[in-house]
C-alpha positions in Angstrom: 12.5 -1.5 33.7 9.9 0.8 35.2 6.5 1.0 33.6 4.3 4.0 33.1 0.5 4.0 32.5 -1.2 6.1 29.9 -4.6 5.9 28.3 -5.2 5.7 24.6 -8.3 5.8 22.4 -8.3 3.7 19.2 -10.7 3.1 16.3 -13.1 0.2 16.6 -11.2 -1.7 13.8 -7.9 -1.5 15.8 -9.7 -2.7 18.9 -11.1 -5.7 17.0 -7.6 -6.6 15.8 -6.1 -6.3 19.2 -8.9 -8.4 20.7 -8.3 -11.0 18.0 -4.6 -11.1 19.0 -5.5 -11.4 22.7 -7.7 -14.4 21.8 -5.0 -16.0 19.7 -2.6 -15.6 22.7 -5.2 -16.9 25.2 -2.8 -19.6 26.4 -0.3 -16.9 27.5 -3.0 -15.1 29.6 -2.2 -11.8 28.0 -4.4 -8.8 28.4 -5.1 -6.0 25.9 -2.5 -3.9 27.6 0.1 -6.6 27.4 -0.7 -7.1 23.7 -0.5 -3.4 22.9 2.8 -3.3 24.8 4.1 -6.2 22.7 3.0 -4.4 19.5 4.8 -1.2 20.5 7.9 -3.1 21.5 8.0 -4.8 18.1 7.6 -1.5 16.4 10.2 0.3 18.4 12.7 -2.5 18.0 12.2 -2.7 14.3 14.8 -1.3 11.9 12.5 1.3 10.4 12.7 5.1 10.8 10.1 5.4 13.6 9.5 9.1 13.3 9.1 8.9 9.6 6.7 6.0 9.8 4.6 7.6 12.6 4.4 10.8 10.6 3.2 8.8 7.5 0.5 7.1 9.6 -0.7 10.3 11.2 -1.0 12.0 7.7 -2.8 9.0 6.3 -5.3 9.0 9.2 -5.9 12.7 8.8 -6.5 12.3 5.1 -8.7 9.3 5.9 -6.6 7.1 3.6 -5.6 4.5 6.3 
């Protein structure tokens, strides 16, 4: 599977959580990028309605309720 690079900007809280996950997976030698890819893979492979869930999250962030 081909990979594409893209940049993202995240809140400091999300960065802290990702860094904690990276530290917990230290034995795997995973990077932030690899951790974020794993998170996205888990989300996309889940049974949820992805478009609906993403819309909910965007609305919550805009309303500052997330």
